[in-house]
N, C-alpha and C positions, 0 to 999 in steps of 0.2 A: 228389539232388533235381533235378527238371526245371527248367531255366532258362526264364525268360519268353520269351527269344528263340526257344527251341525250339518253344514253343506258337505263336508268331507264324508261324514258318516252316511248321509243320504246317497251320495254318489257311489260309495262302496256297496251299499245295499242294492242299488239299482244294477250295478255290474254283476253282483252275485245272483240276483234274480234273473237277469238275462242269460247268464251262463247256465243256470239250472233249466230255464225255459228251452234254450237251444238244445241242451243235452237230452232233455226229455223227448222233444220232437224228433231228434236225430235217431234215438233208440226206437221210438214208436213207428216212425215212417220210413226209415232207411232200411229196406229189406235186402238190397243187393239184387243182382241179376239172377233170374231163375228161368228154367226151361218151360216151354208151353207144350203140353201134350206129347212129350217125348215117348212116354210109355204106352200111348194109345196104339191099338192094333193097326196093322196095315203098313204099306210102304209110305215113306215120307220124303219130302224135299225140305231141307233146312236152309234158312236164310241167316247169313252171318253179316252183321252190319259193321262197317269200318267207317266211322264218322270222325271228322275233324282231324287236326294235326296228329301224326303218329309219333308219340314220344315213348310209348311203352307197348310191349307186344303180349304181355302175359294173358290178358283177358281174351284177346282174339285167338291166341294159340290154344288156350284152354278149351274154347268152343270148338275149334277145328279138331282137336284131339278127341273130344267127346263124340262129335258126329262121325269122326273117322272110325271109331270103335263100335258105334251103334249100327247093328245089322239092318234095322228097319229104315235107316236113312240111306237112300239110294243116290241122292245127288245133293249138291250144295250150290246156292246162289250167293256169291260175294257181292253185297250191295256197297259200292264204293262212293262215298261223299267226302273226299279228303284231298288236300293239296299236297300230301306227302308228309315227310317227317324225318326222324333220325335214321341214319344209314343202318345201324345195327338192328333196330326194332323192325324196320322194313324188311331186312334180309331174313330175320327170324320168322316173320309171318309168311313170307314167300316160300321159305323152305318147308314150313308146315303144310302149306297148300300143296306143294309138290308131293309130300309124303302121303297126304290123304288121297290125292289123285292116283298114286301108285297102288293104293289099296283097292282100286276099282271104282271109287266114287266119281261120278261125273260132276264137274265143277264149271259153272258159268259165272263170269265176272260181269256184273251189271253196273255201268257207270252212270252216276246221277249228274248233278250240275258240274262238279269238278272231280276228276280222278287223275291227278297229274303227278309227275315225278315219282315219289315213292308209291303213290296210289297206282300208277301205271306199272311200276316194277312188280307189285303184288299181283295185279291183273294178269301179267304175263304167265303166271303159273297155272292159270285156268285152262280148261279144254277149249273154251270159246270166250272171246271178249266181245261184249255188246255195249254200245253207247247210244245215246240220243244224238241226233244230228248237231245239236248245239252244245253238247258236252265239251267242257274244257279239259283237254288231256295233253299228253306229251310232256314237255318240260323235262326232257331226259338229260340229267346232269347232276352235279354236286355243287354245293355252296357252303362256305364257312365265312362267318362275319365276326369281326372283332371291333369293339368300340375303342376309340382313341381319345382319352380324356386329358392328354398332356396339357393342352392350352388352358383347359378349365382349371386344372390343378395349379398351373402357373399363376393364374389370376387370383386364386384363393391362397396362394403361398404354401401349398402342400407339396411336400417332397417325400418320396419313398426310398427306403434302403432295402435292397433285396440281397439275401444270401442264398445261393443255390449250389446244387451239386454238379451241374453241367450247364453249358452255355445255352442249351435249348429248353431248360426246365421251365422258364417263365415266358416261353413264346406265346404271343397273343395277349400279353398283359396290357391292360388299358393305361398303365402307368408310364409307358415309354413308347417311343416310335419303334416300329418293326424294322429290323435290318434286312438288307437284300438277301443275305444268307438264310434268314428265317423264312422270308417270303418264298424262296426257292424250296426250302424244306417242306413247308405247308402245301405248296403247289404239287409236290410229289405225293403227299397224302391224298389230295383231291384227285389227282390223276389215277391213283390206284383204285379208289372207290368208283370213279367214273368208269374205269376199265371193267370192273365187276358188273356195273349196270349195263354197259354196252354188250358185254358177253351174254348176259341174260336175254337182252333184246334180240341179238343175232340168233341165239339158240332157239328161243321160244317162238319167234316170229319168222324164223328161217330166212333171214335177210343177209345178203352179202355184206361184207365189212364196209365196202365203199358206200353203199346206200345207207347203211345204218349210221355211219359217221356223218353223213349229210343231214340226216333227220335228227340226230342226237346232239344238237348244238345248244340245247336249253330252251328253244322256242316252244310255244304252245300251239296246239292244233285243235280245231273243232272236231267233233265226232265224225262228221262227214269227211273232213280232210284226212283224218287218221285212217279211215277205211280205205280211202283212195291210195294212201301211202303203204297200206299193208300193216299198219300198227294195230288195228283191231280187225275183227272178223265180220261183224254185221251191225246194222243199226236196229234199234228197238227199245221199247220201254221196259220198265221193271217187270211188268206183267208178262211181257214177251219173253223175258229172261227166265221167268218161272216156268212158263210153258215149254221153252226149249230144254230146260233142265229135266223136266218130266219126260220129254221125248227121248233125250239122250240116255236117261236112266232106265227107260223101258217101263215106266209106271203109267197108270191111268191118269187121264187129264184131271179127274176129281180127287187125286191123291192128296192127302193132307199136307199142308205147308206149315212148318213150325218155325218159330222165331223167338229169340230171347226177348222177353218182355222188358221194357224200359223200367228201371226201378223208379219208385216214387221219389220225387225230389223233396228233400227235407229243408227246413229253414236253415240248418247248418250249411247245406249245399249252396243255398242262395247267397248266404253271407260269405262263406269261406271256400266254396267249391273249387275255385280256380287258383287258390293260393299255392298248392303243391306244384301245379303246372308252371305257375309264374316263377317260383323259386327254382324249379328244375331248369327253366330256360335262362335264368339269371346267373347260374353258377359260372364261375370264372374258369372254366376248363374248355379245352378244345373239343368241339362237337361238329361233326360233319353231317349235313342234311341232304336227303333227296327230297327237296321241297320247292314248290313254285314260289318265286319271290315277288 
């Protein structure tokens, strides 16, 4: 008969083996992002991919800075496949797009399936915005959501005691109902961030305030509708965007196109790749999003 202690030892050994196995493959196969042919001769067009929800700006900003400094890179295509994301990360990427454009680099925003809310905010910094007729864009607005677990805690008999330095310190806590005063306070934050978004749309798209307000009520638009409303410049594919970037930058049609290669996915990524993002979203702090809901 197998003793209980033997099962425990076996389980521990399996866990250790899996840890070593995962660590090994993470080291061997996780190379990180690297540039493709950046140092090759001749003028180039760089593609910067912005995929998925935007929670962090560092990787995108780093790419933009690099291509902004590289003399051989004459233009950039922002390939947007994103529903948007956090307000601050979106603003940081937009500001870097503006800085690179001010250096004389021509920038074309190419919208894929979805380039909404924060994705549209970023696109506004480009020289030209191009979308497919069926692209989902727009969703100009800000959202903040807070779970309310009061009834659940009541059923479980759980109560919380909170000691705080000010009456707004635990605003948005799931442990209690939100007061009218807190709701008004948060609405002020929302309105402030919305005002920043609206200001960018009016400035970059040269829209009068009255028209911008009508368009910026959170609704989504197809690429075709967005063009008719003046939210984008033209319709076209990703390849069309590359050709346009070459034309604007004054380089040959056969100029090299460079793009950050996707890193090889490790077993560690498969098992744990989204944990940091999940924990980031689950943090119990106030976070405002430019994101399609």
